C-alpha positions as CSV (number, residue, x, y, z in Angstrom):
1,X,-0.1,-0.1,-0.3
2,X,1.2,3.7,-1.4
3,X,0.9,6.3,1.5
4,X,1.0,10.2,0.5
5,X,0.9,12.4,3.6
6,X,0.3,15.9,3.0
7,X,0.1,19.4,5.5
8,X,-3.6,20.2,4.5
9,X,-3.6,24.1,3.0
10,X,-6.1,26.4,2.3
11,X,-5.4,26.9,-1.3
12,X,-6.8,23.8,-2.7
13,X,-4.7,22.7,-5.5
14,X,-1.7,22.4,-3.2
15,X,-3.8,19.3,-1.7
16,X,-5.1,17.9,-5.0
17,X,-2.6,18.2,-8.0
18,X,-0.4,15.4,-6.1
19,X,-2.9,13.1,-4.7
20,X,-5.0,13.0,-8.4
21,X,-1.2,12.7,-9.8
22,X,0.1,9.7,-8.1
23,X,-2.6,7.6,-6.9
24,X,-1.9,6.6,-3.7
25,X,-3.7,4.2,-1.6
26,X,-4.2,6.0,0.9
27,X,-3.8,9.6,1.5
28,X,-3.1,11.6,4.9
29,X,-3.1,14.9,5.9
30,X,-2.4,16.9,9.1
31,X,-4.4,19.8,9.1
32,X,-4.6,22.8,11.9
33,X,-6.1,22.3,14.7
34,X,-8.3,25.6,14.5
35,X,-10.2,24.4,11.6
36,X,-14.2,23.1,12.5
37,X,-15.5,22.8,9.2
38,X,-14.5,18.9,8.3
39,X,-16.6,19.1,5.6
40,X,-13.4,20.5,3.8
41,X,-12.1,16.9,4.1
42,X,-15.3,15.5,2.4
43,X,-15.1,17.6,-0.2
44,X,-11.4,16.7,-1.1
45,X,-12.6,13.0,-0.6
46,X,-15.1,13.8,-3.3
47,X,-12.4,14.8,-5.7
48,X,-10.0,12.2,-5.4
49,X,-13.1,9.0,-5.6
50,X,-13.9,10.7,-8.9
51,X,-10.2,9.5,-10.4
52,X,-9.4,7.1,-7.5
53,X,-11.9,4.7,-6.3
54,X,-10.5,2.7,-3.6
55,X,-8.6,6.0,-2.3
56,X,-9.0,6.2,1.9
57,X,-8.6,9.4,3.5
58,X,-7.3,9.7,6.7
59,X,-7.1,13.5,8.5
60,X,-5.3,14.5,12.1
61,X,-5.1,17.8,13.6
62,X,-2.1,19.5,15.0
63,X,-1.0,22.4,17.1
64,X,0.4,24.5,13.6
65,X,2.6,27.5,16.0
66,X,4.6,24.4,17.7
67,X,7.0,22.4,15.5
68,X,7.7,19.6,17.8
69,X,4.3,18.6,17.8
70,X,4.2,19.1,14.2
71,X,7.0,16.4,13.7
72,X,6.1,14.0,16.1
73,X,2.6,13.3,14.6
74,X,4.4,13.5,11.2
75,X,7.1,10.8,12.0
76,X,4.5,8.4,14.2
77,X,2.2,8.8,11.1
78,X,5.2,7.3,8.4
79,X,6.2,4.8,10.8
80,X,3.0,3.6,11.5
81,X,2.2,3.5,7.2
82,X,4.6,1.7,4.8
83,X,5.8,2.7,1.7
84,X,4.9,6.5,2.4
85,X,5.7,9.6,0.8
86,X,5.6,13.0,2.4
87,X,4.5,16.3,0.3
88,X,6.1,19.6,1.3
89,X,3.9,21.9,-0.8
90,X,1.1,22.6,1.4
91,X,1.0,23.9,5.2
92,X,2.2,26.5,7.0
93,X,6.4,26.9,7.2
94,X,7.0,25.4,10.5
95,X,4.8,22.4,8.7
96,X,7.3,22.3,6.2
97,X,9.9,22.6,8.4
98,X,8.7,20.0,10.5
99,X,8.5,17.7,7.9
100,X,11.7,17.9,6.3
101,X,13.0,17.2,9.6
102,X,10.5,13.9,10.2
103,X,11.7,13.2,6.6
104,X,15.7,12.9,7.2
105,X,14.9,10.9,10.7
106,X,12.5,8.1,9.0
107,X,14.3,8.5,5.8
108,X,11.1,8.8,3.6
109,X,10.7,10.3,0.6
110,X,10.4,13.7,0.1
111,X,8.4,15.3,-2.5
112,X,7.6,18.8,-3.5
113,X,5.1,19.9,-6.1
114,X,5.8,22.6,-9.0
115,X,2.2,23.9,-9.5
116,X,3.4,26.7,-12.6
117,X,5.5,24.1,-13.9
118,X,3.8,21.1,-13.5
119,X,6.2,18.6,-12.4
120,X,6.6,16.5,-8.5
121,X,10.0,16.8,-7.7
122,X,12.4,14.0,-5.4
123,X,13.8,16.7,-2.9
124,X,16.5,13.6,-1.9
125,X,17.8,13.6,-6.1
126,X,16.1,16.9,-7.3
127,X,15.1,14.3,-9.8
128,X,11.5,14.9,-11.9
129,X,8.9,12.1,-9.9
130,X,5.9,13.0,-12.7
131,X,4.2,15.9,-14.6
132,X,1.2,17.0,-12.8
133,X,-2.3,15.4,-14.1
134,X,-4.3,17.4,-16.3
135,X,-7.5,18.8,-13.7
136,X,-10.5,19.7,-14.6
137,X,-13.4,22.4,-13.5
138,X,-15.1,19.6,-12.0
139,X,-11.8,18.7,-9.6
140,X,-11.6,21.8,-8.7
141,X,-15.1,22.4,-7.8
142,X,-15.6,19.1,-6.1
143,X,-12.5,20.0,-4.0
144,X,-13.9,23.0,-2.9
145,X,-16.9,21.7,-1.8
146,X,-19.0,23.5,-4.2
147,X,-21.1,22.4,-7.1
148,X,-22.3,23.5,-10.8
149,X,-26.1,24.0,-10.5
150,X,-26.9,25.1,-14.2
151,X,-26.0,27.7,-16.8
152,X,-27.9,31.2,-17.5
153,X,-27.2,30.4,-21.4
154,X,-27.5,27.0,-23.1
155,X,-24.1,26.9,-24.8
156,X,-24.7,27.4,-28.3
157,X,-24.1,24.4,-30.9
158,X,-20.8,24.5,-33.0
159,X,-22.6,25.0,-36.1
160,X,-24.0,28.2,-35.1
161,X,-20.7,30.1,-34.4
162,X,-20.6,31.5,-38.0
163,X,-23.5,33.1,-37.3
164,X,-23.0,34.3,-33.5
165,X,-20.1,36.1,-34.2
166,X,-21.5,37.8,-37.5
167,X,-24.6,39.1,-35.6
168,X,-22.2,40.3,-32.1
169,X,-19.7,42.3,-34.7
170,X,-22.6,43.9,-35.9
171,X,-24.2,44.7,-32.9
172,X,-20.2,46.0,-31.5
173,X,-20.4,48.6,-34.0
174,X,-23.7,49.5,-33.5
175,X,-24.7,49.3,-29.6
176,X,-26.7,52.6,-29.5
177,X,-29.1,51.4,-31.6
178,X,-29.1,47.7,-29.8
179,X,-29.9,49.4,-26.8
180,X,-33.1,50.6,-27.5
181,X,-33.8,47.6,-29.6
182,X,-33.2,45.3,-26.8
183,X,-35.5,47.1,-25.2
184,X,-38.0,46.8,-27.8
185,X,-37.7,43.5,-27.5
186,X,-38.0,42.7,-24.3
187,X,-40.5,44.6,-23.5
188,X,-42.6,43.0,-26.5
189,X,-41.3,39.7,-25.2
190,X,-42.6,40.1,-22.0
191,X,-46.1,40.4,-22.9
192,X,-46.1,36.7,-24.4
193,X,-45.6,32.9,-22.7
194,X,-42.1,32.1,-22.1
195,X,-42.2,29.4,-24.6
196,X,-44.1,31.8,-27.5
197,X,-41.7,32.6,-30.6
198,X,-44.5,34.5,-32.5
199,X,-44.3,38.1,-32.0
200,X,-46.5,41.3,-33.1
201,X,-46.6,44.3,-31.9
202,X,-46.8,48.0,-32.6
203,X,-43.6,49.9,-34.0
204,X,-43.3,52.2,-31.4
205,X,-44.4,51.2,-27.5
206,X,-44.2,52.1,-24.2
207,X,-42.0,50.9,-21.6
208,X,-43.1,50.4,-17.8
209,X,-41.5,53.4,-16.9
210,X,-43.2,55.4,-19.9
211,X,-40.4,55.9,-22.0
212,X,-41.0,55.1,-25.6
213,X,-39.0,52.4,-27.5
214,X,-38.5,51.2,-30.8
215,X,-37.1,48.5,-32.6
216,X,-33.7,49.4,-35.6
217,X,-35.1,47.7,-38.5
218,X,-32.1,47.2,-39.8
219,X,-31.2,44.8,-36.1
220,X,-34.3,42.9,-37.1
221,X,-33.6,42.5,-40.7
222,X,-29.7,41.6,-40.0
223,X,-31.3,39.4,-37.0
224,X,-33.4,37.4,-40.0
225,X,-30.7,37.6,-42.3
226,X,-28.9,34.9,-40.2
227,X,-31.0,33.2,-38.6
228,X,-31.7,33.9,-35.2
229,X,-35.8,35.3,-36.6
230,X,-37.6,35.5,-39.3
231,X,-40.7,36.1,-41.1
232,X,-39.8,39.6,-40.7
233,X,-42.9,42.3,-41.8
234,X,-42.9,45.5,-41.0
235,X,-45.5,48.3,-42.6
236,X,-44.6,51.6,-40.4
237,X,-47.3,50.6,-37.9
238,X,-46.0,47.5,-36.7
239,X,-43.9,44.5,-36.4
240,X,-44.6,40.9,-36.6
241,X,-42.0,37.8,-36.6
242,X,-41.0,34.3,-34.8
243,X,-37.7,33.8,-33.4
244,X,-35.9,30.7,-35.0
245,X,-35.7,29.1,-31.4
246,X,-36.2,29.3,-27.7
247,X,-32.2,30.0,-28.0
248,X,-32.6,32.7,-30.2
249,X,-35.7,34.3,-28.3
250,X,-33.2,34.3,-25.1
251,X,-30.1,35.8,-27.2
252,X,-32.3,38.5,-28.8
253,X,-33.6,39.5,-26.0
254,X,-30.5,40.0,-23.7
255,X,-28.2,42.7,-24.4
256,X,-25.1,41.4,-22.9
257,X,-25.0,38.2,-23.9
258,X,-23.9,39.0,-27.2
259,X,-20.4,39.3,-25.3
260,X,-20.2,36.4,-23.1
261,X,-21.5,34.4,-26.6
262,X,-18.4,36.3,-28.1
263,X,-15.9,35.4,-25.7
264,X,-17.3,31.6,-25.7
265,X,-16.7,31.1,-28.9
266,X,-13.4,32.7,-29.4
267,X,-12.1,30.5,-26.9
268,X,-13.4,27.5,-28.0
269,X,-12.7,28.0,-31.6
270,X,-9.1,29.0,-30.4
271,X,-8.6,24.6,-29.8
272,X,-6.3,25.4,-27.1
273,X,-8.6,25.2,-24.1
274,X,-10.1,22.6,-21.9
275,X,-13.7,22.8,-20.3
276,X,-15.3,25.5,-21.5
277,X,-18.0,26.8,-19.7
278,X,-20.8,29.1,-20.4
279,X,-23.1,31.4,-18.2
280,X,-21.8,28.9,-15.3
281,X,-23.9,29.7,-11.7
282,X,-22.3,27.7,-8.6
283,X,-23.6,26.8,-5.3
284,X,-20.9,27.2,-3.2
285,X,-22.2,25.1,-0.5
286,X,-22.7,21.8,-2.0
287,X,-23.2,20.2,2.0
288,X,-25.6,22.2,3.4
289,X,-28.7,21.0,2.2
290,X,-29.5,23.9,0.4
291,X,-29.3,25.2,-3.2
292,X,-28.3,28.9,-3.4
293,X,-26.5,30.5,-6.5
294,X,-23.8,32.0,-6.4
295,X,-22.7,35.1,-8.7
296,X,-23.0,33.7,-11.9
297,X,-19.4,33.7,-13.9
298,X,-20.0,34.7,-17.8
299,X,-16.9,32.2,-18.8
300,X,-14.8,29.7,-17.3
301,X,-12.4,27.7,-18.8
302,X,-9.3,25.2,-18.0
303,X,-5.8,26.4,-19.5
304,X,-3.0,24.1,-18.0
305,X,-5.0,22.6,-15.4
306,X,-5.3,26.4,-13.9
307,X,-9.0,27.5,-13.7
308,X,-9.2,31.1,-15.9
309,X,-12.6,32.9,-14.7
310,X,-13.9,35.7,-17.7
311,X,-16.0,38.6,-16.6
312,X,-17.8,40.2,-19.6
313,X,-19.4,43.4,-19.5
314,X,-21.3,45.3,-22.7
315,X,-20.1,48.8,-21.0
316,X,-17.7,50.6,-18.8
317,X,-16.5,47.9,-16.2
318,X,-15.7,49.3,-12.6
319,X,-14.2,48.5,-9.0
320,X,-17.0,46.8,-8.3
321,X,-16.8,44.2,-11.1
322,X,-13.0,43.8,-10.4
323,X,-13.9,42.8,-7.2
324,X,-16.5,40.9,-7.9
325,X,-14.2,38.8,-10.5
326,X,-11.3,38.3,-8.2
327,X,-13.4,37.0,-5.3
328,X,-15.1,34.2,-7.5
329,X,-11.4,33.3,-9.0
330,X,-9.5,32.8,-5.3
331,X,-13.1,30.9,-4.3
332,X,-12.5,28.2,-6.0
333,X,-8.9,28.3,-7.8
334,X,-6.8,30.0,-4.9
335,X,-4.0,31.9,-6.0
336,X,-3.2,29.7,-8.7
337,X,-6.2,30.6,-11.0
338,X,-6.6,33.6,-13.7
339,X,-9.0,36.5,-13.6
340,X,-9.7,38.3,-17.1
341,X,-12.4,41.4,-17.6
342,X,-13.7,41.8,-21.2
343,X,-15.2,44.7,-21.6
344,X,-16.8,47.5,-24.0
345,X,-14.9,50.7,-22.8
346,X,-12.0,51.9,-23.7
347,X,-10.3,51.0,-20.3
348,X,-7.1,49.9,-21.5
349,X,-6.7,52.2,-24.5
350,X,-6.7,55.5,-22.5
351,X,-5.1,53.3,-19.1
352,X,-8.0,54.9,-16.8
353,X,-8.0,54.5,-13.1
354,X,-10.0,51.1,-13.5
355,X,-7.5,50.0,-16.2
356,X,-4.5,50.3,-13.4
357,X,-6.7,48.7,-10.6
358,X,-7.2,45.4,-12.7
359,X,-3.0,45.1,-12.8
360,X,-3.0,46.1,-9.1
361,X,-5.5,42.7,-8.5
362,X,-3.4,40.7,-11.0
363,X,-6.4,41.1,-13.9
364,X,-6.5,41.0,-16.9
365,X,-8.3,43.5,-19.2
366,X,-9.6,43.5,-22.4
367,X,-11.2,46.6,-24.0
368,X,-13.2,48.0,-26.9
369,X,-10.0,47.8,-29.0
370,X,-9.1,44.5,-28.6
371,X,-13.1,43.2,-29.2
372,X,-13.5,44.9,-32.2
373,X,-10.2,43.8,-33.4
374,X,-9.8,41.0,-36.4
375,X,-7.3,38.5,-33.9
376,X,-9.8,39.2,-30.7
377,X,-9.3,35.6,-30.7
378,X,-5.7,35.6,-30.6
379,X,-5.5,38.3,-28.1
380,X,-7.6,36.6,-25.4
381,X,-5.3,33.5,-26.0
382,X,-2.0,36.1,-25.8
383,X,-3.4,37.4,-22.4
384,X,-4.8,34.7,-20.5
385,X,-0.8,32.5,-21.4
386,X,0.8,36.0,-20.8
387,X,-0.5,36.1,-17.5
388,X,2.3,35.4,-15.5
389,X,1.0,33.8,-11.6
390,X,5.3,34.0,-10.9
391,X,5.3,37.9,-11.3
392,X,2.3,38.3,-9.2
393,X,3.7,36.3,-6.2
394,X,5.4,39.8,-5.2
395,X,2.3,42.4,-6.7
396,X,0.0,43.6,-3.4
397,X,-2.8,40.9,-4.7
C-alpha cells in the first residue's frame, strides 16, 4: 500500500494535484487544529474518488504553532504506514520545516509539487517524479465543496458559431441602436408566454417607465439574415416576426449576452483551452442541503490545469466588477487561478483608473479595441497565456 502524507492548505490546488497525479492508496492530511469545518475533507474525498475510487483519506489535527508537535505526529504517521511519501508543498512554514526534519530522520521520500511548471520533484535527488495530472473544473469545484447548478445561457451548437460571431460584431458596431432595440424586444417578449416564439407589436411602444421605444429595423433584418428570427414584416405601424428557437429568443432579448457568446466562441475555437463553460452558476456549499446560486460566472475555462475566470461587460467596468471577479477566482482556484475582464470600453486604451486597478489586482483586461479587432481570439489567448503567476507572487494582490 502506498501512502501520501500532506499538510492541508487553504489553497485547493496544493491539496489535490499530488494525490490526483500519484494515485496513492491512502492520503493522510495533517491540518491546523483550529479548523472546525470538516466538510473541507469530505470535499477532498469527493474530488479524489472521482479519479481514485479505492482511495482512503485520513486526517489528523496538529498544533501549527509547535514545530515539535507537528514533527512528532508526522514521524508517527510515517512509522505506522508503509511505502510513505511526504509532500511538502502545502501547509504553514513550520509544517514544512517539521516535515523535512521528519523525513530526514525516517528516510521517507520527500516530494515537492511545482504548480506553475507542472511537475513533482524528489527533494532528495532533485529529479522529476512525474508531470502533474491534467485537472478539470469539476476537480476544483468538488475540492472546494461546491457544485455546478446550471447555466444561465445554453451554450450554442458549433454549427451556429459563425452566425453568432457575425451578429455579435454587427451589434458591437451599432451599440446605441442595439440598446433601444433590445429594450423593445424585451418589452414585447414580456407580453408573451416564455415558450412562445411569434411576436406581433406596434412599432413604437412604451416601457414600464413610460419611455417610448422602438426597434432598429436594420438590426431586425440582420437577425433574420443570420437565422435568429424569420417571417419579419414591417409596415410602418406594426412589427411581426417569429424567433427561430427559444435560445434565439433568449439571445435576442439579452443585451450583454452577445459579448459572453463572443468570448465563449473565441475560447472554444482557439482549440487551446479545456472545459470551456458559458454562464455557469455555482452553489458554493454543496453540503448544506440548500441550493443557492452564487454569482454567475460568464465564461470559465481551464488553461494547463489552472482555472481561468472571465467576466464580460458590454459597458465600462468598475471597481465593484473587478472585485466580484477577484472573489470568484479566489474561491475556486485560490492564488493559482487567472481572471480576465472583457469590457466594451476604452479602459486599457486610455490607461484609466479601472485598468490600473485591474493590474494591481492581478487581473487581465481587454477593452473595445481588443473586442473589435479581427484577431480578438488570438488576443484573448495571449492575455491568458501571458498572465504570469510567478510575477504576481510579489504584487500586492
